[in-house]
C-alpha positions as CSV (number, residue, x, y, z in Angstrom):
1,M,168.3,125.4,202.9
2,K,169.4,129.1,201.6
3,K,172.3,129.7,199.1
4,S,173.6,133.0,197.5
5,V,175.4,131.5,194.8
6,L,174.4,129.3,191.8
7,I,177.2,127.9,190.0
8,T,175.0,126.1,186.6
9,D,176.7,124.3,183.9
10,L,175.4,125.1,180.4
11,D,175.0,122.7,177.8
12,N,172.4,120.7,178.3
13,T,171.1,122.5,181.6
14,L,170.4,126.1,180.6
15,F,169.6,124.9,176.6
16,D,169.5,121.6,174.6
17,W,173.5,122.1,173.2
18,F,173.1,118.5,171.6
19,T,169.8,119.6,169.7
20,I,171.9,123.0,168.7
21,W,174.9,120.9,167.3
22,Y,173.0,117.6,165.7
23,E,171.0,120.2,163.5
24,T,173.7,122.9,162.7
25,F,175.9,120.2,162.2
26,S,173.7,117.6,160.3
27,S,172.3,120.7,158.0
28,M,175.8,121.4,157.4
29,M,177.4,118.3,155.9
30,N,174.3,117.0,154.5
31,K,173.9,120.1,151.8
32,A,177.7,120.3,151.3
33,S,177.7,116.3,150.6
34,E,174.7,117.3,148.3
35,I,176.5,119.9,146.9
36,S,180.2,118.5,146.2
37,G,179.1,114.6,145.4
38,V,181.0,113.5,148.5
39,P,179.5,110.8,150.0
40,F,178.3,112.2,153.3
41,D,179.7,109.2,155.1
42,T,183.3,110.3,154.0
43,L,182.9,113.3,155.1
44,I,182.3,112.0,158.8
45,K,185.2,110.2,158.9
46,E,186.8,113.2,157.5
47,A,185.9,115.7,160.0
48,K,186.5,113.5,163.4
49,P,190.5,113.9,162.9
50,V,189.9,117.4,162.6
51,H,187.3,117.9,165.5
52,Q,189.8,116.4,167.6
53,K,192.9,118.7,166.2
54,Y,191.4,121.8,167.2
55,G,189.1,120.2,170.9
56,T,185.6,120.3,169.9
57,A,183.1,119.2,167.7
58,E,181.9,122.5,166.8
59,Y,184.9,123.7,165.3
60,A,183.6,126.8,163.2
61,F,185.9,126.3,160.4
62,I,185.3,122.5,159.4
63,L,184.6,122.6,156.0
64,E,187.8,124.0,154.6
65,K,189.7,121.3,157.2
66,L,188.2,118.4,154.9
67,P,190.4,116.6,152.4
68,S,188.0,115.4,150.1
69,L,186.9,119.6,149.6
70,K,190.3,120.7,149.4
71,K,190.8,118.2,146.7
72,L,187.5,119.4,145.0
73,Y,188.3,123.0,145.4
74,G,191.6,124.0,146.1
75,E,192.1,126.9,148.2
76,R,190.0,128.6,151.2
77,E,188.5,131.5,149.5
78,S,187.5,129.1,146.3
79,L,185.9,126.1,149.2
80,L,184.1,128.9,151.1
81,R,182.3,130.1,147.3
82,E,181.2,126.8,146.4
83,M,180.2,125.5,150.0
84,D,178.2,128.9,150.9
85,E,174.7,127.4,150.7
86,A,176.4,124.6,153.6
87,I,178.0,127.2,155.7
88,H,173.8,129.1,155.0
89,A,172.1,126.0,155.8
90,A,174.2,125.4,159.4
91,R,173.9,128.7,160.8
92,S,169.9,128.4,159.8
93,A,170.0,125.6,161.8
94,R,171.2,126.9,164.9
95,K,169.1,130.3,164.9
96,T,166.4,127.8,164.6
97,H,167.2,125.7,167.4
98,L,169.3,127.6,170.1
99,K,166.9,128.1,172.6
100,L,166.7,128.4,176.4
101,Y,164.6,125.6,178.1
102,K,161.3,126.3,179.6
103,G,161.6,128.2,182.5
104,V,165.1,129.4,182.6
105,Y,164.8,133.0,181.6
106,D,162.2,133.5,184.3
107,T,164.4,131.7,187.3
108,L,167.4,133.5,186.7
109,S,165.5,137.1,185.8
110,E,163.9,136.3,189.5
111,L,167.7,135.5,190.6
112,R,168.8,138.7,189.3
113,S,165.7,140.0,191.3
114,K,167.3,138.5,194.7
115,R,170.8,139.8,193.7
116,I,171.9,136.0,193.4
117,R,175.6,135.7,191.9
118,V,175.2,133.2,189.0
119,I,178.4,131.3,187.8
120,A,178.8,129.7,184.6
121,Y,181.1,126.3,184.2
122,T,181.4,124.5,181.0
123,E,183.8,122.6,179.3
124,S,183.2,124.3,175.6
125,K,185.2,126.5,173.9
126,E,185.1,129.4,175.1
127,W,184.0,131.2,171.9
128,Y,181.1,129.5,171.2
129,T,180.0,129.7,174.7
130,K,179.8,133.0,174.4
131,N,178.5,133.7,171.4
132,R,175.9,131.7,172.8
133,L,175.4,133.4,175.8
134,K,174.9,136.4,173.7
135,R,172.9,135.7,171.5
136,L,170.0,134.0,174.3
137,G,170.8,137.4,176.5
138,L,172.0,135.3,179.4
139,D,175.3,137.9,179.7
140,Y,172.5,139.9,181.9
141,F,172.2,137.5,184.7
142,I,175.6,135.5,185.1
143,E,178.1,137.3,186.7
144,R,181.1,135.0,185.1
145,L,182.0,132.7,182.7
146,Y,184.5,129.2,182.8
147,S,185.6,127.8,180.2
148,P,188.7,126.0,178.5
149,Q,190.7,128.9,176.2
150,D,189.6,128.8,172.3
151,H,191.3,127.2,170.3
152,N,193.6,129.0,167.1
153,V,191.2,130.2,163.9
154,P,192.5,130.0,160.4
155,I,192.1,134.1,160.6
156,D,193.7,137.4,162.1
157,E,191.8,137.5,165.0
158,E,190.5,141.4,164.0
159,D,188.5,139.9,161.2
160,R,186.8,137.4,163.8
161,T,183.4,138.7,165.5
162,T,183.8,139.7,168.7
163,I,182.1,139.2,171.4
164,E,181.8,142.1,173.8
165,F,179.8,141.8,177.8
166,E,179.2,144.7,180.3
167,N,177.6,142.6,183.2
168,L,179.7,139.4,182.4
169,S,183.6,138.4,182.9
170,C,185.8,135.3,181.2
171,H,187.8,133.4,183.0
172,H,189.6,130.1,181.8
173,T,190.0,127.0,183.4
174,P,193.2,125.3,183.5
175,E,194.4,123.2,180.2
176,G,193.9,119.2,180.3
177,E,192.0,119.9,183.7
178,K,187.9,118.8,183.7
179,K,184.8,117.3,185.2
180,P,185.2,115.6,187.6
181,N,188.0,116.9,188.6
182,P,186.4,118.2,192.2
183,Q,189.5,120.9,192.4
184,L,188.2,123.0,190.0
185,L,185.0,123.5,191.5
186,L,186.2,124.5,194.3
187,D,188.5,127.1,192.8
188,I,185.9,128.6,191.2
189,I,184.3,129.1,194.1
190,E,187.7,130.4,196.3
191,D,187.8,132.9,193.3
192,I,184.6,134.2,193.5
193,G,185.2,134.7,197.2
194,A,182.9,132.4,197.7
195,E,182.7,129.8,200.8
196,V,181.2,126.1,199.5
197,E,178.5,126.2,202.1
198,D,177.2,129.3,200.3
199,C,177.3,127.1,196.7
200,V,174.3,125.2,195.3
201,Y,175.8,123.4,191.8
202,V,173.5,122.6,188.8
203,G,174.3,120.1,185.7
204,D,173.3,117.1,183.9
205,S,175.7,114.6,183.6
206,E,175.9,112.5,187.2
207,L,178.9,110.6,186.2
208,R,180.7,114.5,186.2
209,D,178.7,117.1,187.4
210,I,177.4,115.4,190.4
211,N,180.3,113.4,191.2
212,M,182.6,116.4,191.0
213,A,179.9,118.4,193.4
214,F,179.8,115.8,195.9
215,D,183.6,115.1,196.3
216,A,183.8,119.1,196.4
217,N,181.0,119.0,199.4
218,V,179.1,121.5,197.1
219,T,175.2,120.9,197.3
220,S,174.3,119.6,194.1
221,V,170.9,118.9,191.6
222,F,171.0,117.2,189.3
223,A,168.7,118.3,186.4
224,K,167.2,114.9,184.7
225,Y,165.9,117.2,181.6
226,G,169.5,117.7,180.2
227,G,169.4,113.7,179.3
228,A,166.4,113.1,177.5
229,H,168.5,113.6,174.0
230,F,170.5,110.8,174.6
231,S,167.0,108.4,174.0
232,D,165.1,110.6,171.9
233,T,167.7,111.1,169.1
234,Q,169.8,107.5,169.4
235,K,170.5,108.8,165.5
236,G,172.7,111.9,166.8
237,Y,174.4,111.2,169.0
238,D,175.8,108.2,167.2
239,L,176.6,110.8,164.7
240,L,178.2,113.1,167.7
241,R,179.9,110.0,168.6
242,E,181.2,109.0,165.1
243,V,183.1,112.5,165.0
244,T,184.1,113.5,168.4
245,H,186.8,115.3,169.7
246,W,188.0,112.9,172.6
247,S,191.0,111.1,172.2
248,Q,190.8,107.1,172.4
249,A,192.1,108.3,176.1
250,E,189.8,110.5,177.1
251,V,186.9,107.4,175.1
252,D,188.7,104.6,177.4
253,E,188.4,107.5,180.3
254,E,184.8,107.6,179.5
255,K,184.1,104.0,179.4
256,E,186.0,103.9,182.9
257,L,183.4,106.6,184.6
258,K,180.7,105.0,183.3
259,D,182.0,101.2,184.2
260,K,182.6,102.1,188.0
261,G,178.6,104.6,187.7
262,I,177.7,106.4,189.8
263,K,179.4,107.0,193.2
264,H,176.9,109.8,194.7
265,K,173.5,110.8,194.2
266,A,172.4,114.7,193.9
267,D,171.0,116.6,196.7
268,F,168.3,117.3,194.3
269,E,166.8,116.2,191.1
270,I,165.3,118.6,188.5
271,D,162.7,117.9,185.7
272,S,162.7,121.7,185.3
273,F,164.7,124.7,185.9
274,S,162.8,126.5,187.2
275,Q,162.2,123.6,189.8
276,L,165.7,125.7,191.8
277,L,163.2,128.1,193.3
278,D,161.3,125.3,194.6
279,I,164.1,123.6,196.6
280,I,166.5,126.3,197.2
281,T,165.7,129.0,199.1
282,F,167.9,131.9,197.4
283,E,169.1,134.9,199.3
284,K,171.8,137.6,198.9
285,K,174.5,136.9,201.9
286,S,174.7,140.1,203.8
């Protein structure tokens, strides 16, 4: 089977997003609780409405939005000064755990040498995604990123860290639209000027990624390894559910998807990203 375009999910497909999130968030909140004396469980309960407001469980300014901390420390500058150790704990954990799955870098290098187009499609917010791509060096391999637009931030835009790429361009998916809507994938393929038959899509969610690819008639590859965290770290998964940014409607929608079950099996399954090279013949389209 020959393909000239790889469209890939990012989180839990190229890197372990869940572990990055859990270690970063839990380290920060544990340290914040230790410094302030506010119980960890109280901070967690206060975090969920903030995440829902900004549409992400990665909201970088979470500490300054928590009522208990605002009551203790007042204005933003004072609060951030007191929470400095918690912020550094989060940054340290993120730096430690932000790494690619084994075989990803070499596989993308091989695809680049073959001049294969690599497109990334994620439901994580743009800035957080761009930050990870830059730190991991993936912008060298990826031609385009498709992601939701960013939320508002409580700092002036000129004060925010600018992330620029030489090789990668960033594009937004329509507001409110998300996987497993096959039209999103079809729109991406049309936008890059490719044909459906030229593309292969890889992702870690059978419910969202694989069902979407099947309904779009795109060859699909299920990254089985991306779901290991659900069985390995139940405590972490429970924490994510407690602070999820999903609205009740989105939670109900996810439950409905799971109740219906997986509609379609992937065309291929892989236990590591590098196995893509064993199952697909990648060739640049002439």
